[in-house]
C-alpha positions as CSV (number, residue, x, y, z in Angstrom):
1,M,-6.5,-1.3,18.2
2,A,-5.4,0.0,21.6
3,H,-1.7,1.2,21.8
4,D,0.5,-1.1,24.0
5,I,2.6,0.8,26.5
6,L,5.4,-0.8,28.6
7,I,6.0,0.8,32.0
8,V,9.4,0.3,33.5
9,D,10.0,1.2,37.2
10,D,11.5,-0.6,40.2
11,E,8.7,0.7,42.4
12,Q,5.6,-1.4,42.0
13,D,3.3,1.4,43.3
14,I,4.5,3.8,40.6
15,R,4.0,1.1,37.9
16,A,0.5,0.5,39.1
17,L,-0.3,4.2,39.3
18,I,0.9,4.9,35.7
19,S,-0.8,1.7,34.4
20,G,-4.1,2.8,36.0
21,I,-4.0,6.3,34.5
22,L,-3.2,5.0,31.0
23,E,-5.7,2.1,31.0
24,D,-8.4,4.6,32.0
25,E,-7.6,6.4,28.7
26,G,-8.0,3.2,26.7
27,Y,-4.3,2.2,26.4
28,T,-3.2,-1.4,27.2
29,T,-0.2,-1.7,29.5
30,R,2.6,-4.1,30.5
31,Q,5.0,-3.7,33.4
32,A,8.6,-4.4,34.1
33,G,10.5,-4.0,37.4
34,S,14.0,-4.2,36.1
35,S,16.1,-3.4,33.0
36,Q,16.5,-7.1,32.3
37,E,12.7,-7.6,32.3
38,A,12.2,-4.5,30.2
39,L,14.6,-5.5,27.5
40,S,13.1,-9.0,27.4
41,Q,9.6,-7.7,27.0
42,V,10.6,-5.2,24.3
43,S,12.3,-8.0,22.4
44,A,9.3,-10.4,22.8
45,R,6.8,-7.8,21.5
46,R,7.6,-4.3,20.4
47,P,5.4,-1.8,22.3
48,S,3.9,1.4,21.0
49,L,5.8,3.3,23.7
50,V,8.0,2.8,26.8
51,V,7.7,4.8,30.0
52,L,11.1,4.3,31.6
53,D,12.4,5.3,35.1
54,I,16.0,6.7,35.2
55,W,16.9,5.4,38.6
56,M,16.4,1.6,39.1
57,D,18.0,-0.4,41.9
58,Q,18.9,-4.0,41.6
59,S,19.0,-3.8,37.8
60,D,21.8,-4.7,35.4
61,H,21.4,-1.2,33.8
62,D,20.2,2.2,34.9
63,G,17.5,4.0,32.9
64,I,19.9,5.8,30.5
65,E,21.7,2.6,29.7
66,T,18.4,0.8,29.2
67,L,17.2,3.6,26.9
68,K,20.4,3.3,24.8
69,L,19.9,-0.5,24.5
70,I,16.3,-0.1,23.5
71,K,17.0,2.5,20.8
72,R,20.0,0.5,19.5
73,E,17.8,-2.5,18.8
74,H,14.4,-0.8,18.3
75,S,15.1,2.8,17.1
76,E,11.4,3.3,16.1
77,V,10.0,2.8,19.6
78,P,9.5,6.1,21.4
79,V,10.7,6.3,25.1
80,V,9.5,8.7,27.7
81,M,11.8,9.0,30.7
82,I,10.6,9.7,34.3
83,S,12.6,10.4,37.4
84,G,12.2,11.7,41.0
85,H,15.8,13.1,40.9
86,G,15.7,15.0,37.7
87,N,18.0,17.8,36.7
88,I,18.9,19.6,33.5
89,E,22.0,17.5,32.9
90,T,20.0,14.2,33.2
91,A,17.3,15.5,30.9
92,L,19.8,16.5,28.3
93,E,21.6,13.1,28.5
94,A,18.2,11.4,28.1
95,S,17.4,13.5,25.1
96,R,20.8,12.9,23.5
97,S,20.3,9.2,24.0
98,G,17.1,9.2,22.1
99,A,14.3,9.9,24.7
100,Y,11.2,11.6,23.3
101,D,10.7,13.6,26.5
102,F,11.5,13.7,30.3
103,I,8.9,13.9,33.1
104,E,9.8,14.6,36.8
105,K,8.1,12.8,39.7
106,P,5.7,13.5,41.2
107,F,4.2,14.0,37.7
108,N,1.0,15.8,36.7
109,T,-1.5,13.3,35.2
110,D,-2.5,15.7,32.4
111,R,1.1,16.2,31.4
112,L,1.8,12.5,31.4
113,L,-1.2,11.8,29.1
114,L,-0.2,14.7,26.8
115,V,3.4,13.5,26.4
116,V,2.3,9.9,25.8
117,E,-0.2,11.0,23.2
118,R,2.3,13.2,21.4
119,A,5.1,10.5,21.5
120,I,2.8,7.9,19.9
121,D,1.5,10.4,17.3
122,D,5.1,11.5,16.5
123,A,6.1,7.8,16.0
124,R,3.1,7.3,13.8
125,L,3.9,10.3,11.6
126,R,7.5,9.2,11.3
127,R,6.4,5.8,10.2
128,E,3.9,7.3,7.7
129,N,6.6,9.6,6.3
130,R,8.9,6.6,5.7
131,E,6.0,4.7,4.0
132,L,5.2,7.7,1.8
133,T,8.9,8.1,0.9
134,L,9.1,4.5,-0.1
135,K,5.8,4.7,-1.9
136,A,6.3,8.0,-3.7
137,G,4.2,8.0,-6.8
138,G,2.1,5.1,-5.7
139,D,-1.7,5.0,-5.6
140,N,-3.6,4.8,-2.3
141,E,-7.1,5.3,-3.6
142,L,-9.3,2.9,-5.7
143,I,-10.4,5.1,-8.6
144,G,-13.4,4.3,-10.8
145,K,-17.1,3.8,-10.8
146,S,-17.5,0.8,-13.1
147,S,-19.5,-2.1,-11.8
148,A,-16.4,-4.2,-11.5
149,V,-14.7,-1.6,-9.3
150,N,-17.8,-0.9,-7.3
151,N,-18.2,-4.6,-6.5
152,L,-14.5,-4.9,-5.6
153,R,-14.6,-1.9,-3.4
154,Q,-17.7,-3.2,-1.5
155,A,-16.1,-6.6,-1.0
156,A,-12.8,-5.0,0.3
157,E,-14.7,-2.8,2.8
158,R,-16.7,-5.8,4.1
159,V,-13.6,-7.9,4.7
160,A,-11.8,-4.9,6.2
161,R,-14.1,-5.0,9.2
162,T,-12.9,-8.5,10.0
163,G,-9.5,-9.8,11.0
164,S,-9.5,-12.4,8.2
165,R,-6.5,-13.0,6.0
166,V,-7.1,-12.0,2.3
167,L,-5.5,-13.2,-0.9
168,I,-5.7,-10.7,-3.7
169,N,-5.3,-12.0,-7.2
170,G,-4.9,-9.9,-10.4
171,P,-2.7,-9.1,-13.3
172,A,0.5,-7.1,-12.8
173,G,-0.2,-3.3,-12.5
174,S,-3.9,-3.7,-11.9
175,G,-3.9,-2.2,-8.4
176,K,-3.6,-5.2,-5.9
177,E,-1.7,-3.1,-3.4
178,V,-4.3,-0.3,-3.6
179,I,-6.9,-2.9,-2.5
180,A,-4.7,-4.1,0.4
181,R,-4.2,-0.5,1.5
182,L,-8.0,0.1,1.3
183,I,-8.6,-2.9,3.5
184,H,-6.1,-1.7,6.1
185,K,-7.5,1.9,6.0
186,K,-11.0,0.7,6.6
187,S,-10.0,-1.8,9.4
188,A,-9.7,-1.4,13.2
189,R,-5.9,-1.4,12.6
190,S,-5.9,1.7,10.4
191,E,-3.8,3.7,13.0
192,A,-1.2,0.9,13.2
193,P,1.6,0.2,10.7
194,F,1.0,-1.0,7.1
195,V,4.2,-2.7,6.0
196,V,4.9,-4.1,2.5
197,L,7.3,-6.9,1.7
198,N,7.8,-7.5,-2.0
199,C,8.7,-11.1,-2.2
200,A,9.8,-10.8,-5.9
201,N,12.5,-8.2,-5.1
202,I,14.2,-10.0,-2.2
203,S,16.8,-12.7,-2.7
204,P,16.1,-16.1,-1.1
205,E,19.3,-15.6,1.0
206,T,17.9,-12.5,2.7
207,M,14.2,-13.3,2.7
208,E,14.2,-14.7,6.3
209,E,16.1,-11.7,7.7
210,S,13.6,-9.4,6.0
211,L,10.7,-11.3,7.5
212,F,11.9,-12.2,11.0
213,G,14.8,-9.8,11.6
214,A,18.2,-10.9,13.0
215,E,20.1,-10.8,16.3
216,A,23.3,-8.9,16.3
217,S,26.5,-11.0,15.7
218,S,30.1,-10.5,15.0
219,D,29.5,-10.1,11.3
220,R,26.0,-8.7,11.3
221,D,24.1,-5.7,12.9
222,A,20.8,-6.3,14.6
223,R,17.9,-6.0,12.2
224,T,14.1,-5.6,12.8
225,G,12.0,-7.7,10.4
226,V,8.8,-6.7,8.8
227,L,6.7,-8.9,11.1
228,E,7.8,-6.9,14.1
229,L,7.5,-3.6,12.2
230,A,3.9,-4.5,11.4
231,H,3.0,-5.5,15.0
232,G,-0.6,-4.3,15.7
233,G,-1.1,-3.6,12.0
234,T,-1.1,-5.2,8.6
235,L,1.7,-7.0,6.7
236,L,1.3,-7.2,2.9
237,L,3.2,-10.1,1.3
238,D,3.4,-8.7,-2.3
239,E,3.8,-11.4,-5.0
240,V,3.8,-14.2,-2.5
241,A,4.3,-16.8,-5.2
242,D,8.0,-15.8,-5.3
243,M,8.6,-16.6,-1.7
244,P,11.2,-19.5,-1.3
245,L,9.7,-22.9,-0.3
246,E,11.7,-23.1,3.0
247,T,10.4,-19.7,4.1
248,Q,6.9,-20.6,3.2
249,G,7.0,-23.4,5.8
250,K,8.1,-20.9,8.5
251,I,5.3,-18.5,7.5
252,V,2.8,-21.2,8.0
253,R,3.9,-21.5,11.6
254,V,3.8,-17.7,12.1
255,L,0.2,-17.6,10.8
256,Q,-0.8,-20.4,13.1
257,D,1.0,-19.2,16.3
258,Q,1.8,-15.5,15.7
259,T,5.3,-16.2,17.1
260,F,8.7,-16.7,15.4
261,E,12.4,-16.5,16.2
262,R,14.8,-14.0,14.7
263,V,17.6,-15.2,12.6
264,G,20.4,-16.2,15.0
265,G,18.0,-15.9,18.0
266,A,16.5,-18.5,20.3
267,L,13.8,-16.6,22.1
268,P,10.2,-16.6,20.6
269,V,8.9,-13.2,19.5
270,S,5.1,-12.7,19.7
271,V,3.3,-10.4,17.3
272,D,-0.2,-9.5,16.4
273,V,-0.3,-9.0,12.6
274,R,-2.9,-9.3,9.9
275,V,-1.5,-10.8,6.8
276,I,-2.7,-9.9,3.3
277,A,-1.1,-11.5,0.2
278,T,-1.1,-10.6,-3.4
279,T,-0.2,-12.6,-6.5
280,A,-0.4,-12.4,-10.3
281,R,0.3,-16.1,-10.6
282,D,-2.0,-19.1,-10.6
283,L,-1.2,-20.5,-7.1
284,E,-3.1,-23.7,-7.6
285,A,-0.9,-24.4,-10.7
286,R,2.2,-23.6,-8.6
287,I,0.9,-26.1,-5.9
288,A,0.7,-28.7,-8.7
289,E,4.2,-27.9,-9.7
290,Q,5.3,-28.2,-6.0
291,T,6.7,-24.7,-5.9
292,F,4.0,-23.4,-3.5
293,R,2.8,-25.0,-0.3
294,Q,-0.8,-26.1,-0.2
295,D,-1.1,-25.4,3.5
296,L,0.1,-21.9,3.1
297,Y,-2.3,-21.3,0.2
298,Y,-5.3,-22.4,2.4
299,R,-4.2,-20.2,5.3
300,L,-3.8,-17.1,3.0
301,N,-6.9,-17.7,0.9
302,V,-9.4,-17.2,3.6
303,V,-11.1,-14.4,1.6
304,P,-10.1,-14.3,-2.1
305,L,-10.5,-11.1,-4.0
306,E,-10.0,-10.7,-7.8
307,V,-8.8,-7.4,-9.2
308,P,-9.9,-6.9,-12.8
309,S,-7.6,-5.8,-15.6
310,L,-8.0,-2.3,-17.0
311,Q,-9.3,-3.8,-20.2
312,Q,-12.2,-5.3,-18.1
313,R,-13.0,-1.8,-16.7
314,R,-12.6,0.5,-19.7
315,D,-15.3,2.8,-18.3
316,D,-12.9,3.9,-15.6
317,I,-10.1,5.0,-18.1
318,P,-11.3,8.6,-18.4
319,E,-11.5,9.2,-14.7
320,L,-8.2,7.5,-14.1
321,A,-6.5,9.5,-16.8
322,E,-7.9,12.8,-15.6
323,R,-7.0,12.0,-12.0
324,F,-3.4,11.1,-13.0
325,L,-3.1,14.4,-14.9
326,V,-4.1,16.4,-11.8
327,R,-1.9,14.4,-9.5
328,Y,1.2,14.7,-11.6
329,A,0.7,18.5,-12.1
330,E,0.3,19.0,-8.3
331,A,3.3,16.8,-7.5
332,T,5.7,18.5,-10.0
333,G,4.3,22.1,-10.3
334,L,3.8,21.5,-14.1
335,P,0.8,23.3,-15.7
336,Q,-2.5,21.5,-15.5
337,R,-3.4,19.9,-18.8
338,K,-6.4,18.2,-20.4
339,L,-6.9,15.4,-22.9
340,S,-8.6,16.2,-26.2
341,P,-11.6,14.1,-27.1
342,E,-9.6,12.2,-29.8
343,A,-6.8,11.6,-27.3
344,M,-9.2,10.3,-24.7
345,A,-10.9,8.1,-27.3
346,T,-7.5,6.5,-28.2
347,L,-6.8,5.8,-24.5
348,H,-10.2,4.3,-24.2
349,A,-9.7,2.0,-27.2
350,Y,-6.2,0.7,-26.2
351,D,-6.1,-2.7,-24.5
352,W,-3.5,-1.7,-21.7
353,P,-1.6,-4.9,-21.2
354,G,0.3,-3.1,-18.4
355,N,-3.0,-2.1,-16.8
356,V,-3.4,1.0,-14.5
357,R,0.3,1.2,-13.9
358,Q,0.9,1.5,-17.7
359,L,-1.8,4.2,-18.0
360,R,-0.2,6.2,-15.2
361,N,3.2,6.0,-16.8
362,V,1.8,7.1,-20.2
363,I,0.2,10.1,-18.5
364,E,3.4,11.0,-16.7
365,R,5.3,10.8,-20.0
366,L,2.7,13.0,-21.7
367,M,3.0,15.6,-19.0
368,I,6.8,15.7,-19.2
369,M,7.0,15.8,-23.0
370,A,4.1,18.2,-23.6
371,P,5.2,21.5,-25.2
372,D,5.9,24.2,-22.6
373,D,5.2,27.2,-24.9
374,N,2.0,28.0,-23.0
375,T,0.0,28.2,-26.2
376,T,-2.4,25.4,-25.2
377,D,-3.1,23.2,-22.2
378,I,-4.6,20.4,-24.4
379,I,-2.9,17.1,-25.0
380,T,-4.0,16.0,-28.5
381,G,-4.0,12.6,-30.1
382,K,-0.8,13.4,-32.1
383,M,1.1,13.8,-28.8
384,L,0.3,10.2,-27.7
385,P,3.1,7.6,-27.8
386,S,3.1,5.4,-30.9
387,E,2.8,2.2,-28.8
388,L,-0.9,3.1,-28.2
389,F,-1.7,2.8,-31.9
390,S,0.0,-0.6,-32.4
391,D,-2.9,-2.4,-30.6
392,M,-5.7,-0.4,-32.1
393,P,-8.6,-1.9,-34.2
394,T,-7.6,-2.1,-37.8
395,S,-10.1,0.6,-38.8
396,L,-8.3,3.1,-36.6
397,S,-4.7,2.1,-37.3
398,F,-4.7,2.1,-41.1
399,D,-4.1,5.3,-43.0
400,K,-6.9,5.4,-45.6
401,T,-6.1,8.9,-47.0
402,S,-4.9,7.8,-50.4
403,E,-7.8,5.5,-50.9
404,I,-10.4,8.0,-49.9
405,M,-8.9,10.7,-52.1
406,A,-9.5,8.5,-55.1
407,L,-13.2,8.2,-54.4
408,P,-16.2,10.5,-55.2
409,L,-17.4,12.6,-52.2
410,R,-20.5,10.4,-51.5
411,E,-18.4,7.1,-51.4
412,A,-15.6,8.8,-49.5
413,R,-18.0,10.0,-46.9
414,E,-19.6,6.6,-46.6
415,M,-16.2,4.9,-46.1
416,F,-15.2,7.4,-43.5
417,E,-18.5,6.9,-41.6
418,K,-18.2,3.2,-41.8
419,E,-14.6,3.2,-40.5
420,Y,-15.4,5.8,-37.8
421,L,-18.5,4.0,-36.5
422,Q,-16.8,0.6,-36.5
423,T,-14.0,2.1,-34.4
424,Q,-16.4,3.5,-31.9
425,I,-18.4,0.2,-31.7
426,D,-15.1,-1.6,-31.0
427,R,-14.2,1.0,-28.5
428,F,-17.3,0.5,-26.5
429,A,-17.2,-3.3,-26.8
430,G,-20.4,-3.4,-28.9
431,N,-22.5,-1.3,-26.5
432,I,-24.8,0.7,-28.8
433,S,-26.2,3.0,-26.1
434,K,-22.7,4.2,-25.1
435,T,-21.6,4.5,-28.7
436,A,-24.7,6.6,-29.6
437,A,-24.1,8.9,-26.6
438,F,-20.5,9.4,-27.6
439,V,-21.1,10.1,-31.3
440,G,-24.2,12.3,-30.6
441,M,-26.9,10.2,-32.2
442,E,-30.2,8.7,-31.0
443,R,-29.9,5.0,-30.4
444,S,-32.5,4.1,-33.0
445,A,-30.9,6.4,-35.6
446,L,-27.5,4.8,-35.0
447,H,-29.0,1.4,-35.4
448,R,-30.4,2.4,-38.8
449,K,-27.0,4.0,-39.8
450,L,-25.1,0.9,-38.8
451,K,-27.5,-1.3,-40.8
452,S,-27.3,0.8,-43.9
453,L,-23.4,0.8,-43.8
454,G,-23.2,-2.9,-43.0
455,V,-21.4,-2.2,-39.7
456,G,-21.7,-5.0,-37.1
457,G,-22.9,-3.8,-33.6
């Protein structure tokens, strides 16, 4: 999506000149001939950049004062100052007041374009750094090659190319935000902001300020809401089922008109935002309970996507675990480690009620608690937390040592084989081909062995 640049100068010819140069480079532009008009336009729709003249006749404020007012209310908007009467003192004052750069008239076109490009890139990097700080440790990549994940990835990439709203449903910890970020990354808005509002973590009293922002008052500083921060990009309403009913009604109007009013304000604010919502709840049941608005559901549920639980995509567990091991080692400087075959088998067999998030947390715990004596880089089954064994198949969780020791060798071997193969069959959800490949047997030979032992496949 083209960056929106506001040009502020009291000379119409200068505004038209700058506008023509920038539009030739693919930018979209707006113009303001006074400080009043400039402040009004910035409030109505936050631009990607402001090009602002220092000397403006017949305005309430000069350029420096206008700059200060813009930065006070919209600190994230970069401002480039221009002037035909520049000097070092003026440039320094502009810099101290928050200007990104200062250009003297008559300006060189190449310099203007270079400064504009750098200012927008700098603002983007600052925004991305803030997002990364907030999302430290989060996942931004859909990992896995199972059919469930491949189908989901393809659906997300198809809908990304449209501007449609998306409702992502799935259990807690399954990676709903990862899908939302993938949609944003593959969309035409990928260079614009991706902003997350977690509806479950915000009190009903502050929800509307978080969404719409607030005008300054005697007991409150001005606040920019997430709708404005996401202008031109994507807003993720995470766990939208927890949004208060009253706020739901106002969101319906925003989705319909792409305008809203700040808390304590009277002027409409226009935005261009794609909304994606996630939920782990049954929204149709919430509608029946009258705790979620039906009209909001229909507006959000234009394209529904379902994220599978980790139990439904067990084939991805090895790749996920190995990727988390590498990531955590790189992030912390800890030694690289690997999972032993029995440790990986245990991870594969566990049901993971907390889904991918729980797996990532277990890997992090293993990396922290692993011995640091440098004698081995292998994480064995004995190092795994006890919680992973409480949900295991009976054949794996029971200790049969005392019973086996009381048997002759042939019977003990037969008991072990039976328990071992039953565990592997359970692990691979009855898939004989995958079980045979793991235990190192031909499929037909495994069939015969299972039949002779009386193990169900």
